C-alpha positions as CSV (number, residue, x, y, z in Angstrom):
1,M,-23.8,-7.3,-18.2
2,G,-22.7,-6.4,-14.7
3,N,-20.6,-3.5,-13.6
4,S,-17.1,-4.6,-13.0
5,Q,-16.2,-1.8,-10.7
6,K,-16.6,-2.2,-7.0
7,K,-18.9,0.2,-5.2
8,T,-17.8,1.7,-2.0
9,N,-20.3,2.1,0.8
10,G,-18.9,5.5,2.0
11,F,-17.2,4.1,5.1
12,I,-13.4,4.2,5.7
13,P,-12.2,0.6,6.2
14,L,-10.8,0.0,9.6
15,G,-7.8,-1.9,8.1
16,T,-6.8,1.1,6.1
17,I,-6.8,3.3,9.2
18,L,-4.8,0.7,11.2
19,I,-2.2,0.2,8.5
20,T,-1.9,3.9,8.0
21,Y,-1.4,4.4,11.7
22,V,1.4,1.8,11.9
23,I,3.2,3.2,8.9
24,V,3.0,6.8,10.1
25,R,4.3,5.7,13.5
26,I,7.3,4.0,11.9
27,I,8.0,7.0,9.7
28,N,7.9,9.3,12.8
29,K,10.2,6.9,14.8
30,V,12.7,6.6,11.9
31,T,12.8,10.3,11.2
32,G,12.6,11.4,14.9
33,F,9.7,13.7,14.0
34,S,7.6,14.7,17.0
35,Y,5.6,17.7,18.2
36,D,3.3,18.7,21.0
37,F,0.5,21.1,21.4
38,S,2.4,23.4,23.8
39,D,3.7,25.3,20.8
40,G,0.1,26.0,19.8
41,V,-2.6,24.2,17.9
42,F,-1.7,25.6,14.5
43,N,2.0,25.1,13.9
44,I,4.0,23.8,11.0
45,N,4.7,20.5,12.7
46,L,1.0,19.7,12.8
47,L,0.7,20.5,9.1
48,I,3.6,18.2,8.4
49,D,2.1,15.4,10.4
50,L,-1.3,15.8,8.7
51,A,0.4,15.8,5.3
52,I,2.2,12.6,6.2
53,W,-1.1,11.0,7.3
54,F,-2.8,12.2,4.1
55,F,-0.2,10.8,1.7
56,V,0.3,7.5,3.5
57,Y,-3.5,7.0,3.7
58,L,-3.8,7.6,-0.1
59,A,-1.0,5.1,-0.8
60,V,-2.4,2.4,1.5
61,D,-6.0,2.9,0.1
62,F,-4.7,2.7,-3.4
63,L,-2.7,-0.5,-2.7
64,Q,-5.6,-2.1,-0.9
65,R,-8.0,-1.3,-3.8
66,K,-5.5,-2.8,-6.3
67,L,-4.8,-5.9,-4.3
68,F,-8.3,-6.7,-3.0
């Protein structure tokens, strides 16, 4: 019998990135979160932004895999 699990080809789907971008932008607008690199490249705000991207991406990817 065939394998019922989908195989991924190793590429990040463009739709996942676009949806993640829109959701992160909405979160940043609602919370008023912003930063710039004048404070330095390695600051806490950059880490917070990367964490938001990471968790939103995981959620969007999970939902897309479940729905499609």
